[in-house]
Structures are given as structure tokens and as C-alpha cells.
KEMARVEX-429985 format. One record per residue (C-alpha): residue number from 1; z, y, x. Coordinates in nm, 3 decimals. Example, Ala and Ser with C-alpha at 12.3 -4.5 7.8 and 13.67 -1.06 7.14 Angstrom:
BEGIN
[vofi 1, [0.780, -0.450, 1.230]];
[vofi 2, [0.714, -0.106, 1.367]];
END
This chain:
BEGIN
[vofi 1, [-0.172, -0.127, 1.613]];
[vofi 2, [-0.538, -0.208, 1.623]];
[vofi 3, [-0.656, -0.546, 1.500]];
[vofi 4, [-0.889, -0.727, 1.735]];
[vofi 5, [-1.159, -0.846, 1.498]];
[vofi 6, [-1.515, -0.951, 1.552]];
[vofi 7, [-1.775, -0.708, 1.418]];
[vofi 8, [-1.846, -0.943, 1.126]];
[vofi 9, [-1.475, -0.983, 1.043]];
[vofi 10, [-1.427, -0.605, 1.066]];
[vofi 11, [-1.709, -0.547, 0.815]];
[vofi 12, [-1.573, -0.810, 0.576]];
[vofi 13, [-1.222, -0.663, 0.599]];
[vofi 14, [-1.356, -0.316, 0.519]];
[vofi 15, [-1.528, -0.457, 0.210]];
[vofi 16, [-1.207, -0.633, 0.096]];
[vofi 17, [-0.994, -0.325, 0.160]];
[vofi 18, [-1.229, -0.100, -0.036]];
[vofi 19, [-1.241, -0.347, -0.325]];
[vofi 20, [-0.859, -0.360, -0.334]];
[vofi 21, [-0.833, 0.020, -0.325]];
[vofi 22, [-1.062, 0.052, -0.627]];
[vofi 23, [-0.875, -0.182, -0.860]];
[vofi 24, [-0.742, -0.029, -1.182]];
[vofi 25, [-0.382, -0.100, -1.082]];
[vofi 26, [-0.424, 0.076, -0.745]];
[vofi 27, [-0.603, 0.375, -0.898]];
[vofi 28, [-0.328, 0.412, -1.159]];
[vofi 29, [-0.058, 0.405, -0.892]];
[vofi 30, [-0.238, 0.666, -0.682]];
[vofi 31, [-0.270, 0.895, -0.986]];
[vofi 32, [0.097, 0.845, -1.070]];
[vofi 33, [0.202, 0.931, -0.715]];
[vofi 34, [0.002, 1.253, -0.735]];
[vofi 35, [0.170, 1.347, -1.065]];
[vofi 36, [0.518, 1.274, -0.926]];
[vofi 37, [0.446, 1.460, -0.605]];
[vofi 38, [0.428, 1.257, -0.286]];
[vofi 39, [0.630, 1.396, 0.004]];
[vofi 40, [0.587, 1.340, 0.377]];
[vofi 41, [0.948, 1.223, 0.427]];
[vofi 42, [0.947, 0.935, 0.175]];
[vofi 43, [0.732, 0.694, -0.026]];
[vofi 44, [0.726, 0.617, -0.396]];
[vofi 45, [0.798, 0.248, -0.450]];
[vofi 46, [0.653, 0.083, -0.761]];
[vofi 47, [0.892, -0.181, -0.890]];
[vofi 48, [0.782, -0.497, -1.071]];
[vofi 49, [0.915, -0.360, -1.402]];
[vofi 50, [0.674, -0.066, -1.379]];
[vofi 51, [0.929, 0.196, -1.283]];
[vofi 52, [0.924, 0.392, -0.958]];
[vofi 53, [1.183, 0.512, -0.709]];
[vofi 54, [1.167, 0.726, -0.398]];
[vofi 55, [1.248, 0.520, -0.086]];
[vofi 56, [1.217, 0.561, 0.289]];
[vofi 57, [0.875, 0.507, 0.441]];
[vofi 58, [1.019, 0.242, 0.674]];
[vofi 59, [1.155, 0.032, 0.385]];
[vofi 60, [0.854, 0.066, 0.158]];
[vofi 61, [0.591, -0.017, 0.420]];
[vofi 62, [0.804, -0.280, 0.594]];
[vofi 63, [0.870, -0.479, 0.276]];
[vofi 64, [1.240, -0.379, 0.282]];
[vofi 65, [1.315, -0.558, 0.609]];
[vofi 66, [1.122, -0.877, 0.530]];
[vofi 67, [0.805, -0.776, 0.717]];
[vofi 68, [0.454, -0.797, 0.579]];
[vofi 69, [0.318, -1.116, 0.734]];
[vofi 70, [0.437, -1.342, 0.451]];
[vofi 71, [0.368, -1.094, 0.173]];
[vofi 72, [0.144, -1.226, -0.101]];
END
């Protein structure tokens, strides 16, 4: 669903999103996903202990039923 942002807010969000995508942690996770082999029917969930597990796309992107609005 599209976010209704002002042009200024849209630019600032793009800058924040790009900065987040280029962090070392995010780059490492992307590289790991490529090594493991991402599939179109599931996501690879990175646990807090550093391990990974294959989970449904719905669970991984929906914060396992808790939604993403309160995610920190």
C-alpha cells in the first residue's frame, strides 16, 4: 500500500531507507541469504542469536503475527 507522503518527506524517507540498506549488518545478511539460496516461497529469518531459519514470508514480514507498527 502506498504511503501518502509530502515530496519532502518522501525524499527524506528514501535517504533513510538507503542508509539503512547500506549498514554493515544489512549487507552481511544480504550476502548470507545469497549464499544460503533465497527461494520465492519462503524467507530466511535472522534470529537474535545470529542463526537463521527458513520461515513463511507472511510470518517473517508480518513480525510473526505482531504487526510492524510497534517494531523498533
